[in-house]
DODODREN-960505 format. One record per atom (N, C-alpha, C): residue in three letters; atom name; residue number from 1; x, y, z. Coordinates in steps of 0.02 Angstrom, whole numbers. Atoms other than C-alpha are relative to their C-alpha. Layout:
<pts>
PT rest atom  nr      X      Y      Z
PT  ALA   CA NUM      X      Y      Z
...
</pts>
This chain:
<pts>
PT rest atom  nr      X      Y      Z
PT  MET    N   1     46     54    -30
PT  MET   CA   1   8198    489  -1396
PT  MET    C   1     59    -76     -4
PT  ILE    N   2    -40     55     -1
PT  ILE   CA   2   8272    323  -1327
PT  ILE    C   2    -62    -45    -13
PT  GLU    N   3     68     67    -16
PT  GLU   CA   3   8180    146  -1383
PT  GLU    C   3     26    -54     23
PT  ILE    N   4     -3     35    -10
PT  ILE   CA   4   8194      5  -1300
PT  ILE    C   4    -28    -65    -19
PT  ARG    N   5     21     51      7
PT  ARG   CA   5   8155   -183  -1342
PT  ARG    C   5     -1    -69     42
PT  TRP    N   6     -3     65    -58
PT  TRP   CA   6   8121   -308  -1209
PT  TRP    C   6    -18    -58    -43
PT  HIS    N   7     12     50     22
PT  HIS   CA   7   8137   -479  -1241
PT  HIS    C   7     18    -61     57
PT  GLY    N   8     37     46    -50
PT  GLY   CA   8   8060   -617  -1121
PT  GLY    C   8    -30    -39    -15
PT  ARG    N   9     47     56     11
PT  ARG   CA   9   7955   -766  -1091
PT  ARG    C   9    -45     30     65
PT  GLY    N  10     66    -20    -37
PT  GLY   CA  10   7783   -749  -1021
PT  GLY    C  10      7    -26     86
PT  GLY    N  11     -1      9    -62
PT  GLY   CA  11   7772   -744   -834
PT  GLY    C  11     82     40     48
PT  GLN    N  12    -84    -27     -2
PT  GLN   CA  12   7963   -664   -816
PT  GLN    C  12      6     63     37
PT  GLY    N  13     18    -63    -37
PT  GLY   CA  13   7880   -490   -791
PT  GLY    C  13     51     41    -48
PT  ALA    N  14    -27    -46     46
PT  ALA   CA  14   7963   -411   -947
PT  ALA    C  14    -51     71    -31
PT  LYS    N  15     61    -58     -8
PT  LYS   CA  15   7792   -311   -980
PT  LYS    C  15      1     12     51
PT  THR    N  16     -4    -43    -43
PT  THR   CA  16   7799   -262   -815
PT  THR    C  16     46     32     19
PT  ALA    N  17    -52    -49    -15
PT  ALA   CA  17   7971   -187   -803
PT  ALA    C  17     15     55    -55
PT  SER    N  18     17    -67     51
PT  SER   CA  18   7933    -81   -966
PT  SER    C  18    -47     38     10
PT  GLN    N  19     46    -49    -37
PT  GLN   CA  19   7795    -25   -870
PT  GLN    C  19     17     30     48
PT  LEU    N  20    -15    -14    -41
PT  LEU   CA  20   7865     12   -731
PT  LEU    C  20     57     59    -10
PT  LEU    N  21    -84    -80     42
PT  LEU   CA  21   8026    125   -830
PT  LEU    C  21    -46     38    -38
PT  ALA    N  22     48    -56     28
PT  ALA   CA  22   7870    217   -910
PT  ALA    C  22    -37     37     44
PT  ASP    N  23     24    -17    -66
PT  ASP   CA  23   7793    238   -718
PT  ASP    C  23     66     46    -18
PT  ALA    N  24    -48    -27    -10
PT  ALA   CA  24   7960    301   -684
PT  ALA    C  24     44     81    -62
PT  ALA    N  25    -50    -37     50
PT  ALA   CA  25   8039    412   -847
PT  ALA    C  25    -85     62      4
PT  PHE    N  26     67    -56     26
PT  PHE   CA  26   7838    492   -851
PT  PHE    C  26     13     46     90
PT  ALA    N  27    -18    -40    -67
PT  ALA   CA  27   7860    549   -654
PT  ALA    C  27     71     35     -6
PT  ALA    N  28    -61     -9      5
PT  ALA   CA  28   8023    610   -706
PT  ALA    C  28     18     80    -69
PT  GLY    N  29      8    -41     54
PT  GLY   CA  29   7951    714   -826
PT  GLY    C  29      7      6    -71
PT  GLN    N  30    -11     25     88
PT  GLN   CA  30   7961    646  -1002
PT  GLN    C  30    -62    -46     -5
PT  TYR    N  31     63     18     34
PT  TYR   CA  31   7843    585  -1126
PT  TYR    C  31     15    -79    -11
PT  VAL    N  32    -11     76     -3
PT  VAL   CA  32   7828    385  -1124
PT  VAL    C  32    -53    -29    -38
PT  GLN    N  33     48     41     15
PT  GLN   CA  33   7740    253  -1223
PT  GLN    C  33     69    -77     26
PT  SER    N  34    -25     49    -21
PT  SER   CA  34   7759     61  -1150
PT  SER    C  34    -63    -25    -38
PT  PHE    N  35     57     52     47
PT  PHE   CA  35   7669    -92  -1252
PT  PHE    C  35     32    -66    -12
PT  PRO    N  36    -29     55     26
PT  PRO   CA  36   7693   -272  -1267
PT  PRO    C  36    -28    -20    -61
PT  GLU    N  37     25     19     47
PT  GLU   CA  37   7692   -374  -1411
PT  GLU    C  37     -8    -92      5
PT  TYR    N  38      7     56    -27
PT  TYR   CA  38   7625   -568  -1379
PT  TYR    C  38     -1    -64    -71
PT  GLY    N  39     27     60     27
PT  GLY   CA  39   7630   -737  -1460
PT  GLY    C  39    -55    -39     24
PT  PRO    N  40     65     32    -26
PT  PRO   CA  40   7536   -872  -1403
PT  PRO    C  40      9     14     90
PT  GLU    N  41     10    -29    -71
PT  GLU   CA  41   7475   -807  -1223
PT  GLU    C  41     23    -59     46
PT  ARG    N  42     -2     53    -34
PT  ARG   CA  42   7554   -942  -1120
PT  ARG    C  42     75     33     43
PT  SER    N  43    -76      1    -50
PT  SER   CA  43   7694   -948   -970
PT  SER    C  43     59    -39    -43
PT  GLY    N  44    -75     30     33
PT  GLY   CA  44   7858   -983  -1041
PT  GLY    C  44      8     36    -83
PT  ALA    N  45      8    -27     78
PT  ALA   CA  45   7818   -906  -1228
PT  ALA    C  45     37     57     -7
PT  PRO    N  46    -50    -72      8
PT  PRO   CA  46   7936   -772  -1292
PT  PRO    C  46    -62     55    -14
PT  ILE    N  47     46    -51      8
PT  ILE   CA  47   7858   -609  -1277
PT  ILE    C  47     41     64     -8
PT  THR    N  48    -52    -59     -5
PT  THR   CA  48   7918   -442  -1328
PT  THR    C  48    -31     70     20
PT  ALA    N  49     67    -86    -56
PT  ALA   CA  49   7865   -248  -1230
PT  ALA    C  49     63     25    -35
PT  TYR    N  50    -60    -59     37
PT  TYR   CA  50   7942    -87  -1298
PT  TYR    C  50    -21     76     35
PT  ASN    N  51     16    -28    -23
PT  ASN   CA  51   7972     57  -1222
PT  ASN    C  51     30     91    -75
PT  ARG    N  52    -46    -67     31
PT  ARG   CA  52   8003    262  -1310
PT  ARG    C  52    -30     28     63
PT  ILE    N  53     -2    -49    -62
PT  ILE   CA  53   8042    384  -1179
PT  ILE    C  53     28     56    -46
PT  SER    N  54    -15    -73     32
PT  SER   CA  54   8072    564  -1259
PT  SER    C  54    -29     52     53
PT  GLU    N  55      6    -61    -21
PT  GLU   CA  55   8068    740  -1188
PT  GLU    C  55    -43     45    -43
PT  GLU    N  56     39    -42     33
PT  GLU   CA  56   7955    791  -1322
PT  GLU    C  56    -51    -57    -13
PT  ARG    N  57     68     42     45
PT  ARG   CA  57   7762    709  -1378
PT  ARG    C  57     41    -29    -49
PT  CYS    N  58    -37     50     44
PT  CYS   CA  58   7804    547  -1482
PT  CYS    C  58    -80    -11    -65
PT  SER    N  59     47     -7     39
PT  SER   CA  59   7682    546  -1624
PT  SER    C  59      6   -111    -41
PT  ILE    N  60    -10     60     38
PT  ILE   CA  60   7751    364  -1678
PT  ILE    C  60    -41    -56     41
PT  HIS    N  61     46     54    -21
PT  HIS   CA  61   7623    216  -1637
PT  HIS    C  61     22    -70    -10
PT  SER    N  62      3     76     21
PT  SER   CA  62   7724     45  -1687
PT  SER    C  62     47    -22     13
PT  ASN    N  63    -61     50    -34
PT  ASN   CA  63   7828    -77  -1647
PT  ASN    C  63     92     15     -3
PT  ILE    N  64    -44    -14      3
PT  ILE   CA  64   8002    -39  -1614
PT  ILE    C  64     79    -48    -48
PT  TYR    N  65    -16     43     48
PT  TYR   CA  65   8117   -102  -1758
PT  TYR    C  65     96     27    -11
PT  GLU    N  66    -76    -24    -17
PT  GLU   CA  66   8285    -10  -1726
PT  GLU    C  66     29     25     69
PT  PRO    N  67     18     -3    -67
PT  PRO   CA  67   8288     -5  -1539
PT  PRO    C  67     86     37     22
PT  ASP    N  68    -65    -43    -18
PT  ASP   CA  68   8443    115  -1437
PT  ASP    C  68     17    -56     30
PT  TYR    N  69    -29     25    -61
PT  TYR   CA  69   8437    -25  -1298
PT  TYR    C  69    -37    -69    -21
PT  VAL    N  70     56     38     22
PT  VAL   CA  70   8383   -195  -1315
PT  VAL    C  70     22    -50     84
PT  VAL    N  71    -25     39    -76
PT  VAL   CA  71   8357   -302  -1130
PT  VAL    C  71    -22    -76    -10
PT  VAL    N  72     22     76     10
PT  VAL   CA  72   8356   -507  -1131
PT  VAL    C  72     -6    -10     55
PT  VAL    N  73     31     26    -68
PT  VAL   CA  73   8272   -555   -989
PT  VAL    C  73     24    -76      2
PT  ASP    N  74    -34     53      1
PT  ASP   CA  74   8314   -739  -1021
PT  ASP    C  74     40    -23    -59
PT  GLU    N  75    -57     25     49
PT  GLU   CA  75   8466   -805  -1103
PT  GLU    C  75    -19    -44    -47
PT  THR    N  76     15     66     55
PT  THR   CA  76   8405   -961  -1188
PT  THR    C  76    -69     49    -60
PT  LEU    N  77     10    -53     72
PT  LEU   CA  77   8340   -815  -1313
PT  LEU    C  77     23      4    -35
PT  LEU    N  78    -31     13     24
PT  LEU   CA  78   8485   -811  -1374
PT  LEU    C  78    -12    -48    -53
PT  GLU    N  79      1     65     33
PT  GLU   CA  79   8467   -986  -1460
PT  GLU    C  79    -37      0    -64
PT  SER    N  80     36     16     45
PT  SER   CA  80   8323   -948  -1544
PT  SER    C  80    -52     75    -42
PT  VAL    N  81      2    -53      5
PT  VAL   CA  81   8288   -763  -1576
PT  VAL    C  81     52     53    -14
PT  ASP    N  82    -36    -41     15
PT  ASP   CA  82   8385   -621  -1660
PT  ASP    C  82      9     42     63
PT  VAL    N  83     16    -58    -40
PT  VAL   CA  83   8389   -505  -1518
PT  VAL    C  83     45     59    -11
PT  THR    N  84    -26    -54     20
PT  THR   CA  84   8498   -383  -1594
PT  THR    C  84    -26     32    -70
PT  ALA    N  85     49    -27     76
PT  ALA   CA  85   8389   -353  -1765
PT  ALA    C  85    -12     40     14
PT  GLY    N  86     14    -65      4
PT  GLY   CA  86   8407   -175  -1793
PT  GLY    C  86     40     21     49
PT  LEU    N  87    -23    -53    -65
PT  LEU   CA  87   8507   -125  -1617
PT  LEU    C  87     34     31    -41
PT  LYS    N  88     -4    -39     47
PT  LYS   CA  88   8580     20  -1665
PT  LYS    C  88     81    -20     39
PT  SER    N  89    -33     17    -41
PT  SER   CA  89   8782     -2  -1634
PT  SER    C  89     14     70     39
PT  GLU    N  90    -41    -55    -45
PT  GLU   CA  90   8803    161  -1528
PT  GLU    C  90    -53    -21     71
PT  GLY    N  91     33      1    -41
PT  GLY   CA  91   8672     90  -1423
PT  GLY    C  91     15    -77     49
PT  ALA    N  92    -28     71    -38
PT  ALA   CA  92   8686    -76  -1299
PT  ALA    C  92    -52    -55      1
PT  VAL    N  93     50     68    -30
PT  VAL   CA  93   8618   -264  -1265
PT  VAL    C  93     17    -22     63
PT  ILE    N  94     -8     39    -62
PT  ILE   CA  94   8600   -323  -1087
PT  ILE    C  94    -43    -53      8
PT  VAL    N  95      9     61     17
PT  VAL   CA  95   8597   -485  -1066
PT  VAL    C  95    -10    -35     97
PT  ASN    N  96     18     34    -54
PT  ASN   CA  96   8524   -579   -908
PT  ASN    C  96     22    -73      9
PT  THR    N  97    -26     98     -9
PT  THR   CA  97   8665   -732   -867
PT  THR    C  97     55     18     55
PT  GLU    N  98    -75     -7    -45
PT  GLU   CA  98   8798   -764   -770
PT  GLU    C  98     80     16    -38
PT  LYS    N  99    -89    -15     42
PT  LYS   CA  99   8938   -733   -894
PT  LYS    C  99      9     42     -6
PT  SER    N 100    -28   -113     37
PT  SER   CA 100   9038   -604   -956
PT  SER    C 100    -24     13    -31
PT  PRO    N 101    -13    -25     57
PT  PRO   CA 101   9014   -493  -1074
PT  PRO    C 101     11    -26    -62
PT  GLU    N 102    -62     57     45
PT  GLU   CA 102   9158   -573  -1168
PT  GLU    C 102    -38    -71    -27
PT  GLU    N 103     48     55     -2
PT  GLU   CA 103   9053   -734  -1153
PT  GLU    C 103    -45     -6    -72
PT  ILE    N 104     60    -32     48
PT  ILE   CA 104   8902   -665  -1239
PT  ILE    C 104    -10     38    -48
PT  SER    N 105      9    -44     56
PT  SER   CA 105   8964   -568  -1357
PT  SER    C 105     10    -46    -74
PT  SER    N 106     -6     26     70
PT  SER   CA 106   8992   -722  -1472
PT  SER    C 106    -62    -24    -11
PT  LYS    N 107     43     33     13
PT  LYS   CA 107   8821   -764  -1458
PT  LYS    C 107    -68     56    -33
PT  LEU    N 108     41    -57     27
PT  LEU   CA 108   8753   -590  -1534
PT  LEU    C 108     12      0    -85
PT  ASN    N 109    -18     15     77
PT  ASN   CA 109   8783   -631  -1735
PT  ASN    C 109     34     84    -16
PT  GLY    N 110    -39    -32     23
PT  GLY   CA 110   8918   -515  -1728
PT  GLY    C 110     -8     76     39
PT  TYR    N 111     44    -56    -25
PT  TYR   CA 111   8827   -363  -1639
PT  TYR    C 111     93     41     41
PT  LYS    N 112    -43    -46    -51
PT  LYS   CA 112   8971   -233  -1606
PT  LYS    C 112     20     56     44
PT  GLY    N 113     21    -37    -55
PT  GLY   CA 113   8899   -139  -1482
PT  GLY    C 113     17    -19     70
PT  ARG    N 114    -27     18    -68
PT  ARG   CA 114   8923   -116  -1304
PT  ARG    C 114    -69    -53     27
PT  VAL    N 115      0     32    -11
PT  VAL   CA 115   8897   -266  -1249
PT  VAL    C 115    -30    -12     79
PT  CYS    N 116     17    -12    -98
PT  CYS   CA 116   8807   -288  -1025
PT  CYS    C 116    -37    -60      6
PT  THR    N 117     37     64    -57
PT  THR   CA 117   8762   -431   -921
PT  THR    C 117     17     23     62
PT  ILE    N 118      9    -12    -92
PT  ILE   CA 118   8697   -434   -747
PT  ILE    C 118    -26    -90     24
PT  ASP    N 119      4     62    -40
PT  ASP   CA 119   8664   -594   -648
PT  ASP    C 119    -80      7     38
PT  ALA    N 120     52     -4    -29
PT  ALA   CA 120   8485   -568   -628
PT  ALA    C 120    -23    -41     66
PT  ARG    N 121     30     54    -37
PT  ARG   CA 121   8428   -732   -545
PT  ARG    C 121     50      6     71
PT  LYS    N 122    -20    -17    -48
PT  LYS   CA 122   8569   -714   -430
PT  LYS    C 122    -10     52     57
PT  ILE    N 123     34    -65    -14
PT  ILE   CA 123   8547   -550   -379
PT  ILE    C 123   -108     10     44
PT  SER    N 124     83      1    -15
PT  SER   CA 124   8349   -583   -362
PT  SER    C 124      9    -23     70
PT  ILE    N 125     24     51    -54
PT  ILE   CA 125   8352   -741   -238
PT  ILE    C 125     41     22     58
PT  ASP    N 126    -58    -11    -56
PT  ASP   CA 126   8507   -644   -116
PT  ASP    C 126    -54     46     24
PT  CYS    N 127     49    -82    -14
PT  CYS   CA 127   8368   -478   -119
PT  CYS    C 127    -78    -22     19
PT  LEU    N 128     86      5    -24
PT  LEU   CA 128   8201   -543   -122
PT  LEU    C 128      2    -69      7
PT  GLY    N 129     11     56    -46
PT  GLY   CA 129   8226   -749    -88
PT  GLY    C 129    -14    -54    -38
PT  LYS    N 130     23     57     58
PT  LYS   CA 130   8147   -808   -255
PT  LYS    C 130     23     39    -47
PT  TYR    N 131    -45      1     65
PT  TYR   CA 131   8200   -780   -448
PT  TYR    C 131    -86     51    -24
PT  PHE    N 132     24    -42     57
PT  PHE   CA 132   8121   -612   -524
PT  PHE    C 132     17     59    -40
PT  PRO    N 133    -60    -49     56
PT  PRO   CA 133   8224   -545   -649
PT  PRO    C 133    -23     38    -29
PT  ASN    N 134     28    -78     38
PT  ASN   CA 134   8120   -409   -716
PT  ASN    C 134     27     60     46
PT  THR    N 135     -7    -82    -41
PT  THR   CA 135   8161   -290   -552
PT  THR    C 135     93     -3    -21
PT  PRO    N 136    -75    -15     21
PT  PRO   CA 136   8379   -333   -580
PT  PRO    C 136     14     28    -61
PT  MET    N 137      2    -58     82
PT  MET   CA 137   8333   -285   -774
PT  MET    C 137    -32     64    -10
PT  LEU    N 138     24    -86    -20
PT  LEU   CA 138   8244   -135   -727
PT  LEU    C 138     55     32      6
PT  ALA    N 139    -42    -45    -39
PT  ALA   CA 139   8373    -77   -624
PT  ALA    C 139     63     -1    -70
PT  ALA    N 140    -49     28     54
PT  ALA   CA 140   8508   -139   -771
PT  ALA    C 140    -16     47    -73
PT  VAL    N 141      3    -42     63
PT  VAL   CA 141   8427    -35   -916
PT  VAL    C 141     24     84      9
PT  VAL    N 142    -14    -41    -23
PT  VAL   CA 142   8419    112   -800
PT  VAL    C 142     77     -6    -27
PT  GLU    N 143    -71    -28    -40
PT  GLU   CA 143   8590    111   -753
PT  GLU    C 143     35     -5    -92
PT  VAL    N 144    -23     21     42
PT  VAL   CA 144   8662     60   -930
PT  VAL    C 144    -41     60    -50
PT  SER    N 145     27    -63     54
PT  SER   CA 145   8542    184  -1049
PT  SER    C 145     -1     96     26
PT  ARG    N 146     16    -43    -15
PT  ARG   CA 146   8532    311   -926
PT  ARG    C 146    -69     68     -9
PT  CYS    N 147     64    -30     47
PT  CYS   CA 147   8351    360   -991
PT  CYS    C 147    -45     44     59
PT  VAL    N 148     49    -39    -53
PT  VAL   CA 148   8294    413   -820
PT  VAL    C 148     75     29     60
PT  GLU    N 149    -64     18    -68
PT  GLU   CA 149   8425    479   -672
PT  GLU    C 149    -16    -20     70
PT  LYS    N 150     -8     86    -12
PT  LYS   CA 150   8478    348   -569
PT  LYS    C 150    -46     34     78
PT  GLU    N 151     42     -3    -68
PT  GLU   CA 151   8418    443   -395
PT  GLU    C 151    -72     -4      8
PT  SER    N 152     49     -7     40
PT  SER   CA 152   8266    506   -476
PT  SER    C 152    -47    -71    -16
PT  PHE    N 153     45     79     26
PT  PHE   CA 153   8213    310   -526
PT  PHE    C 153     -4    -12     53
PT  LEU    N 154     -2     26    -61
PT  LEU   CA 154   8269    262   -359
PT  LEU    C 154    -57     29     54
PT  SER    N 155     68    -31    -32
PT  SER   CA 155   8138    375   -268
PT  SER    C 155    -67     -5    -20
PT  ASN    N 156     69     17     28
PT  ASN   CA 156   7995    348   -397
PT  ASN    C 156     -8    -85     24
PT  MET    N 157     30     54     -7
PT  MET   CA 157   8018    174   -371
PT  MET    C 157     -3    -19     66
PT  GLU    N 158     14    -17    -87
PT  GLU   CA 158   8016    187   -170
PT  GLU    C 158    -75      6    -20
PT  SER    N 159     89      1     -3
PT  SER   CA 159   7850    280   -183
PT  SER    C 159    -37    -65    -37
PT  SER    N 160     17     79     12
PT  SER   CA 160   7795    117   -309
PT  SER    C 160     -5    -39     35
PT  TYR    N 161    -12     55    -49
PT  TYR   CA 161   7842     -1   -209
PT  TYR    C 161    -64      1     77
PT  LYS    N 162     23     -5    -51
PT  LYS   CA 162   7778     75    -65
PT  LYS    C 162    -86      4     14
PT  HIS    N 163     79      0     40
PT  HIS   CA 163   7586    102   -151
PT  HIS    C 163    -11    -58    -17
PT  LYS    N 164     25     69      9
PT  LYS   CA 164   7591    -88   -215
PT  LYS    C 164      0    -25     40
PT  PHE    N 165     -4     24    -39
PT  PHE   CA 165   7659   -148    -75
PT  PHE    C 165    -20      3     69
PT  ALA    N 166     39    -41    -75
PT  ALA   CA 166   7555    -64     78
PT  ALA    C 166    -13    -54     45
PT  LYS    N 167     -3     62    -56
PT  LYS   CA 167   7513   -237    144
PT  LYS    C 167     46    -35     11
PT  LYS    N 168    -61     46     23
PT  LYS   CA 168   7676   -314    121
PT  LYS    C 168     63     39     10
PT  PRO    N 169    -44    -51    -28
PT  PRO   CA 169   7785   -173    193
PT  PRO    C 169     75    -48      1
PT  GLN    N 170    -73     52    -21
PT  GLN   CA 170   7929   -301    226
PT  GLN    C 170     34    -13    -71
PT  VAL    N 171    -21     -7     62
PT  VAL   CA 171   7961   -313     40
PT  VAL    C 171     32     43    -30
PT  ILE    N 172    -44    -35     53
PT  ILE   CA 172   8014   -168    -15
PT  ILE    C 172     63     26     34
PT  GLU    N 173    -72    -12      8
PT  GLU   CA 173   8169   -144     51
PT  GLU    C 173     43    -43    -31
PT  GLY    N 174    -39     45     22
PT  GLY   CA 174   8232   -302    -10
PT  GLY    C 174    -10     26    -79
PT  ASN    N 175     -6    -25     97
PT  ASN   CA 175   8175   -220   -199
PT  ASN    C 175     23     49      2
PT  LEU    N 176    -49    -36      1
PT  LEU   CA 176   8267    -80   -151
PT  LEU    C 176     77      3     -8
PT  ILE    N 177    -73     28     -5
PT  ILE   CA 177   8412   -159   -111
PT  ILE    C 177     22    -24    -66
PT  CYS    N 178      2     40     79
PT  CYS   CA 178   8376   -270   -267
PT  CYS    C 178     31     56    -58
PT  LEU    N 179      0    -51     41
PT  LEU   CA 179   8379   -116   -379
PT  LEU    C 179     83     37    -17
PT  ARG    N 180    -57    -24     -4
PT  ARG   CA 180   8538    -22   -306
PT  ARG    C 180     52    -45    -26
PT  ARG    N 181    -56     35     14
PT  ARG   CA 181   8630   -176   -314
PT  ARG    C 181     15     -8    -70
PT  SER    N 182     13     10     60
PT  SER   CA 182   8577   -215   -496
PT  SER    C 182     52     44    -41
PT  MET    N 183    -19    -54     40
PT  MET   CA 183   8643    -61   -531
PT  MET    C 183     67     15    -11
PT  ASP    N 184    -94      6     -1
PT  ASP   CA 184   8823    -82   -463
PT  ASP    C 184     31    -53    -55
PT  GLU    N 185    -25     81     13
PT  GLU   CA 185   8837   -256   -534
PT  GLU    C 185    -11    -35    -80
PT  VAL    N 186     -2      3     98
PT  VAL   CA 186   8803   -228   -745
PT  VAL    C 186     76     -9     -6
PT  LYS    N 187    -68     15     23
PT  LYS   CA 187   8973   -292   -811
PT  LYS    C 187    -17     42    -91
PT  GLU    N 188      9    -33     53
PT  GLU   CA 188   9016   -201   -985
PT  GLU    C 188     52      0    -56
PT  VAL    N 189    -61     -9     30
PT  VAL   CA 189   9118   -226  -1123
PT  VAL    C 189     -9     19    -63
PT  THR    N 190     16    -20     62
PT  THR   CA 190   9128   -133  -1283
PT  THR    C 190     36    -34    -57
PT  GLY    N 191    -28     45     54
PT  GLY   CA 191   9133   -195  -1451
PT  GLY    C 191     73     22    -35
</pts>
């Protein structure tokens, strides 16, 4: 079983990305869970979302306290949330930042595992014309964790986008380019 914890702020799409990841893993034949945890429900407030992905049915129904992967959609959370709490050293943390993994490592409370970064802002603006960090972060977690096979994920996302954006077909190609580029641009340093 792979357990993933997402840290973001309300309105950044961490919950949606968690759901999309679950949909892609389910379409690939896996058992999945996706669920959020909210504090005060307002835009900009810290939120946490979770995924469990397994080849066998999972009977655990609690928050994830020892994740394999942590996704940080908003770098400013590194100053106020211990994002690496419980994170397994054989896993990885993936941070949305323009900084290098080496620069981010010093902000991770001594975490010794893999540190990955991606500039989701730049990729999103280049590919989508606006800042939607969840699309690049979704692709980054698939690339780093290998929780879903890459081509299966991209094919599933294309089908999902065709359904979701049936009346806006012009946005489909930009989203697919964004996903592929994000998978190519994840940077990593090992601890």
